[in-house]
Every structure is written in C-alpha cells, then in structure tokens.
C-alpha positions as CSV (number, residue, x, y, z in Angstrom):
1,M,-5.3,23.3,3.1
2,F,-5.0,23.1,-0.1
3,N,-4.7,24.8,-3.6
4,S,-4.6,21.9,-6.5
5,R,-4.6,20.1,-3.9
6,G,-8.0,19.2,-4.0
7,V,-10.7,19.4,-1.1
8,R,-9.4,18.1,2.0
9,G,-12.1,17.6,3.6
10,I,-15.3,16.4,4.2
11,S,-18.6,18.7,3.1
12,V,-21.1,16.9,5.0
13,A,-21.3,13.7,7.1
14,L,-23.1,12.2,4.4
15,A,-20.3,12.1,2.4
16,I,-18.9,9.8,4.8
17,L,-21.1,7.6,2.8
18,L,-19.6,8.1,-0.5
19,T,-16.3,6.9,-2.3
20,A,-13.5,9.3,0.0
21,P,-12.5,12.4,-2.5
22,P,-8.9,13.5,-2.4
23,G,-7.5,15.6,0.2
24,W,-9.8,15.3,3.4
25,S,-8.4,16.3,6.2
26,W,-8.5,14.0,9.3
27,G,-11.6,13.1,7.8
28,H,-15.1,13.7,9.9
29,D,-14.7,11.7,12.9
30,G,-11.1,12.5,13.7
31,H,-11.9,15.8,13.5
32,R,-14.8,15.7,15.7
33,L,-13.0,13.3,18.2
34,V,-10.5,16.0,18.7
35,A,-12.9,18.9,19.5
36,K,-14.1,16.7,21.8
37,I,-11.0,15.4,23.7
38,A,-10.4,19.5,23.6
39,A,-13.1,20.9,25.5
40,K,-12.3,18.6,28.1
41,D,-9.7,20.5,28.8
42,L,-10.9,23.7,28.6
43,S,-10.9,26.0,32.0
44,P,-14.4,27.3,33.5
45,D,-14.3,30.9,31.6
46,T,-12.6,29.8,28.7
47,R,-15.9,27.2,28.7
48,K,-17.6,29.3,29.3
49,K,-16.9,32.1,25.8
50,V,-16.6,29.1,24.5
51,A,-20.0,28.5,24.4
52,A,-21.1,32.5,23.9
53,I,-19.3,32.5,20.6
54,L,-20.4,29.1,19.5
55,G,-24.6,29.7,20.6
56,T,-24.6,27.2,23.3
57,N,-24.6,26.8,26.9
58,D,-22.1,24.5,28.8
59,A,-23.8,21.4,28.5
60,G,-23.5,22.1,24.9
61,V,-20.0,23.0,24.6
62,D,-18.7,19.0,23.7
63,A,-21.2,19.1,20.3
64,A,-20.8,23.2,19.6
65,M,-17.0,22.3,19.6
66,A,-17.3,19.4,17.4
67,D,-19.8,20.3,15.0
68,A,-17.2,23.7,14.6
69,A,-14.4,21.4,13.9
70,T,-15.7,20.2,10.2
71,W,-17.7,23.3,9.3
72,P,-14.5,24.5,7.5
73,D,-14.4,21.4,5.2
74,E,-18.3,22.2,4.2
75,I,-18.1,25.7,3.5
76,D,-16.6,26.1,-0.2
77,K,-12.9,26.3,-0.4
78,K,-12.4,27.4,-4.0
79,T,-14.6,30.4,-4.2
80,T,-13.4,31.7,0.1
81,G,-10.3,31.6,-1.0
82,T,-9.4,29.1,2.3
83,G,-8.2,25.9,0.2
84,D,-4.7,26.7,1.1
85,W,-5.3,27.3,4.8
86,H,-5.2,23.7,5.3
87,F,-1.6,22.3,5.3
88,I,1.9,23.3,4.7
89,D,3.8,21.2,1.7
90,V,7.0,20.8,3.8
91,P,9.2,18.7,1.9
92,V,10.0,15.0,3.9
93,S,13.5,14.7,2.1
94,G,16.7,16.9,3.7
95,A,16.5,19.2,6.7
96,F,12.6,20.4,7.9
97,S,11.6,23.9,7.3
98,V,9.0,25.5,6.6
99,A,10.8,29.0,4.9
100,G,9.0,30.2,1.9
101,L,5.9,27.2,1.9
102,C,3.8,30.1,2.9
103,P,2.7,32.9,1.0
104,Q,0.6,35.3,1.4
105,H,0.5,33.7,5.3
106,N,-2.4,31.1,3.1
107,C,-0.7,27.9,5.1
108,A,-2.0,26.3,8.4
109,I,0.6,27.5,11.0
110,D,-0.2,31.3,9.8
111,R,-3.9,31.6,9.7
112,I,-4.1,29.0,13.2
113,Q,-1.6,32.2,14.4
114,E,-3.6,34.8,12.6
115,M,-7.4,32.6,14.3
116,S,-5.6,32.8,17.8
117,D,-4.9,36.2,17.6
118,R,-8.2,37.8,16.2
119,L,-10.1,35.8,19.5
120,R,-7.5,36.9,21.5
121,T,-7.9,41.0,20.5
122,N,-11.1,40.8,20.0
123,Q,-10.7,42.0,16.3
124,T,-13.5,42.9,14.3
125,G,-13.9,43.3,10.2
126,F,-12.7,39.4,9.7
127,T,-14.3,38.4,6.0
128,L,-13.8,35.5,3.2
129,P,-13.9,36.5,-0.7
130,V,-18.1,35.3,-0.4
131,T,-20.7,34.9,2.7
132,P,-19.2,30.9,3.5
133,S,-22.7,28.2,3.6
134,P,-23.6,27.4,5.7
135,P,-22.7,30.6,7.3
136,R,-21.4,31.3,10.7
137,P,-21.4,34.8,13.0
138,M,-18.0,36.3,12.6
139,A,-16.5,35.4,15.9
140,S,-18.0,31.1,15.6
141,Q,-16.0,31.1,11.7
142,E,-13.2,32.2,13.7
143,L,-12.9,30.1,16.6
144,A,-14.6,27.0,13.8
145,F,-11.1,27.5,11.4
146,L,-8.7,27.9,14.9
147,I,-10.3,24.3,16.1
148,H,-10.4,22.7,12.7
149,L,-6.3,24.1,11.6
150,V,-4.9,23.1,15.0
151,G,-6.5,19.3,14.1
152,D,-5.2,19.6,10.5
153,I,-1.6,20.3,11.4
154,H,-1.6,17.2,13.2
155,Q,-2.4,14.9,10.6
156,P,1.2,14.1,9.0
157,L,-0.2,14.5,5.6
158,H,-1.1,17.7,6.2
159,A,2.6,19.2,7.0
160,A,4.7,16.7,4.4
161,N,5.1,16.8,0.9
162,D,7.3,14.2,-2.0
163,G,6.2,15.6,-4.9
164,D,3.0,14.2,-4.1
165,R,0.3,17.0,-3.0
166,G,0.4,15.4,0.6
167,G,-0.6,11.7,-0.6
168,N,-2.9,12.5,-2.7
169,C,-1.2,11.4,-6.1
170,E,-0.9,7.9,-4.4
171,N,-3.5,5.4,-5.6
172,L,-4.2,2.1,-3.8
173,T,-3.6,-1.0,-5.8
174,K,-6.3,-2.0,-4.4
175,A,-8.8,0.2,-2.5
176,L,-10.3,-0.7,1.0
177,V,-14.2,-1.1,1.3
178,H,-15.9,0.0,4.4
179,A,-19.1,-1.5,6.4
180,D,-21.0,0.9,4.8
181,H,-19.8,0.4,0.7
182,S,-17.8,3.6,1.1
183,R,-14.5,3.4,-0.2
184,T,-11.2,4.7,0.5
185,T,-8.8,4.8,-3.2
186,E,-6.0,6.9,-2.4
187,L,-3.3,7.6,0.6
188,H,-4.2,10.5,1.5
189,A,-7.7,9.2,2.8
190,V,-6.4,6.7,4.5
191,W,-4.7,9.0,7.2
192,D,-7.8,10.5,7.0
193,N,-10.3,8.9,7.7
194,D,-9.4,4.4,8.1
195,E,-6.1,5.4,10.6
196,V,-9.2,7.1,12.7
197,F,-11.8,4.0,11.4
198,T,-8.6,2.0,13.3
199,V,-8.9,3.9,16.6
200,L,-12.2,4.4,17.0
201,K,-12.9,0.1,16.8
202,A,-9.9,-0.2,18.8
203,L,-11.8,2.6,21.8
204,G,-15.2,2.5,20.4
205,N,-17.7,5.4,19.3
206,E,-16.5,9.3,19.0
207,D,-17.3,10.0,22.7
208,A,-15.5,6.6,24.2
209,A,-13.1,7.4,22.5
210,A,-12.3,11.0,23.5
211,S,-12.9,9.9,26.9
212,A,-10.5,7.6,26.1
213,L,-7.7,9.5,25.1
214,F,-8.6,12.6,27.8
215,Q,-7.8,10.1,30.3
216,R,-4.7,8.7,29.0
217,F,-4.2,12.3,29.7
218,K,-5.1,12.5,33.1
219,S,-3.0,9.9,33.7
220,G,0.1,11.3,32.9
221,T,0.7,10.7,29.2
222,P,3.0,14.0,28.3
223,V,1.5,16.4,25.5
224,R,4.1,19.3,24.9
225,Q,2.9,22.6,24.2
226,A,5.0,23.6,21.9
227,A,4.8,25.5,19.3
228,V,2.7,25.4,16.0
229,T,5.6,24.6,13.8
230,D,7.1,22.9,16.3
231,W,3.4,20.4,15.6
232,A,4.5,20.7,12.0
233,H,7.5,19.3,12.8
234,E,6.1,16.1,14.5
235,S,3.8,15.8,11.7
236,N,6.5,15.9,9.0
237,D,8.7,13.5,11.2
238,L,5.9,11.0,11.3
239,A,5.3,11.3,7.5
240,R,8.9,10.3,7.0
241,K,8.2,6.9,8.9
242,D,4.8,6.0,9.6
243,V,4.1,7.0,5.6
244,Y,7.3,7.1,2.9
245,Q,9.5,4.5,4.6
246,A,7.4,2.4,5.6
247,L,5.9,1.6,2.0
248,H,8.9,2.4,1.0
249,I,8.3,5.7,-1.8
250,P,11.4,6.8,-3.2
251,N,12.2,10.9,-2.8
252,R,10.6,12.9,-5.2
253,T,9.8,16.7,-6.6
254,A,7.4,18.1,-8.6
255,P,6.3,21.9,-8.3
256,A,3.6,23.1,-6.2
257,G,0.4,21.4,-5.8
258,Q,1.2,19.1,-8.8
259,C,1.9,15.2,-8.8
260,A,5.7,13.4,-9.5
261,T,5.4,11.0,-12.7
262,N,4.9,8.0,-12.9
263,V,4.2,8.4,-9.1
264,A,3.5,4.8,-8.2
265,K,0.4,2.8,-6.6
266,V,0.6,1.8,-2.9
267,S,-0.7,-1.2,-0.9
268,I,-2.4,-1.0,1.8
269,D,-3.8,-3.6,4.2
270,Q,-5.0,-4.3,7.7
271,K,-1.7,-5.0,9.2
272,Y,-0.3,-1.5,8.3
273,L,-3.4,0.5,9.7
274,D,-2.9,-1.5,13.1
275,S,1.2,-0.9,12.9
276,N,0.1,3.2,12.9
277,V,-2.9,3.1,15.8
278,M,-0.4,4.3,18.5
279,D,0.7,7.3,16.4
280,T,-2.2,8.1,15.6
281,E,-3.8,7.9,19.0
282,Q,-1.3,10.8,20.2
283,Q,-1.6,12.9,17.0
284,L,-5.3,13.2,17.8
285,L,-4.5,13.7,22.0
286,R,-1.9,16.3,21.4
287,A,-4.2,18.1,18.8
288,G,-6.8,18.1,21.3
289,I,-5.1,19.0,24.2
290,R,-2.8,21.8,22.6
291,L,-5.9,23.3,21.1
292,A,-7.7,23.3,24.5
293,G,-4.2,24.7,25.6
294,V,-4.7,27.4,22.9
295,L,-8.2,29.1,23.7
296,N,-7.1,28.6,27.5
297,Q,-4.7,30.8,26.8
298,I,-6.5,32.9,24.1
299,C,-9.7,33.3,26.1
300,A,-7.7,34.5,29.3
301,G,-8.7,38.5,31.4
302,N,-10.3,39.8,28.3
303,G,-10.0,37.6,25.3
304,C,-12.7,35.9,23.2
305,E,-16.0,38.3,22.9
306,A,-18.7,36.2,21.3
307,N,-19.6,39.9,19.8
308,P,-16.6,42.0,19.5
309,S,-17.2,45.8,19.6
310,G,-14.3,46.7,17.6
311,N,-12.4,48.2,21.2
312,G,-9.3,45.0,19.7
313,K,-7.7,46.3,16.3
314,K,-10.0,45.5,13.4
315,K,-7.8,44.2,10.0
C-alpha cells in the first residue's frame, strides 16, 4: 500500500515498542483484530480450507489468520514490489473517483481482486520479484495478502489523500506517548494505532474485542458486503469527516507520493481519539465481516486449494 509513502505497516511485533514509523496500516493490533473477527464468520467448509492453506487445524484457524494478517507488513515492501498494494490515494476534495489512481494495478482495490481471483480459481505461478522473508507457501502468501489488504482498505487514511500521503505528512504538535514508551508522531499512525488502542482500552484485549464486535454483528448490527470500491468510498468519506474536517485541515494538492508545501502540524488529544471510537469499531467490524464474506464466496466449491495443481489458470 505505498510508494514513496513509506512503509504503511509494521515489520514485527517488536515494532510496537518503538516510535511509530510513517505509514503503518491499522497496525499490528488492528490487522489481527480484523482477522479474528473474520474467522468467527467463516463457513465450516471455508474454515477447513483456510486451515489447510495456513498449515493448521480448526482450533488454530483464528490465531493463524491473525498471524497471516501482519505478514505483508513484515516482508520487505521495496524489494518485493508490494509497497503500493496497501492503499489507494483518493483525493478528499471533489467527487469520489478512483479513475487513474491504480497504475499497473498496484493499489489495494485491484490487488484484493487479484488475490480473490487467484484463490477462487486455484491459479498457480504467483511469485514476487524476490523471495519474501519470512517465507510462506504460494497460496498462504495470497491468503495473507487478501486478509491484510481488506483490513487496509477499511483504514480511512488508506483511501484518502490531501497532498499529504494519507496523513503521513502531518506531524503532531506533541507526540502521543504510550505506557510502553512508544510514541506516535504523525497523523497517519494515529489512525493505524492509537484509534485501535482506544478501542482495545474500551473492549479489552484482542480476543475480547473481536468477540465483542462480532457479537454486535450477530445481534443485528448491519454490514453490507458491497464492492471493494464501495469500501474505499466509505473509508474516504470517513477520512473527510473524522480527519480533515474534524481537524480543520485545508484542501491541498501535491504530486503523487509527495507532501504539499507548508503542511502544518496537528494537535491530537484523548478527546479526539475518543470521538472516533464508534467509527473505528465500525470499520474494524466491517473489515472482518466482509473478509469472511469474500472467503466464504471464493472458497465455495473447488476454490481455495492449499496446493493448487495447475488445474486453474496460471498467471
């Protein structure tokens, strides 16, 4: 999900203990939370196939999906050529449109579709320019990207741009310092991490939060499956409302991957974080339920073989 936008993900869990780098994507906690919500809504047949792809059993699916969810942020995005896969830079001024914003299919929308199609039709031949580290089997790579990118597209600043690389150009007037002494120093990381931390503070740990949010869905909170472009549109709308309007950030333009001139620092406090809890919870829930919906659809019938034999189309 990035180009010169920088890394929009975490490399390892230890990164949480360090100053947040530009461009994380829902952060470690957010991606794991989305995966665990999705695991709860898989059909029995899909769950069995996901377990086979991830090399686990039924009891291990939730944890394996959560681990897979962060893998695309652990590999080297530059050498694997996957940096731009994690986002789509849709301007927050003017009517929503993704036209011309996904060159060579290198954006979250097109890569979600690609991974879905590959798994559904059991395609072979998926390779990256270099062997990723840590390694994964081919189908496990595709599934990990799908899990991760569905989470990414629901983070508002992964579908928004205001001449600021999705909030990566706005430094904070005062860093947010956490109990573990890690620090958030720019706006994008506020939404990757601190908004999720605020949700976890209210709902409990990762498993408790996943269960609480999934229970809302089971109790009637609606989640429309919609199309991937619609997911990006929702995220862009939230970015306009919860970020750029709420923080009084003016409309700006800049060449792709660059910061506009004279980008002002922004002030973030607990009141601001608390004001976005409902929307953050909504996006995490939407991502999890929609991911499950995609997996249940593409893994139906003959889809999602753990070791494709080449019967599907090679690409």
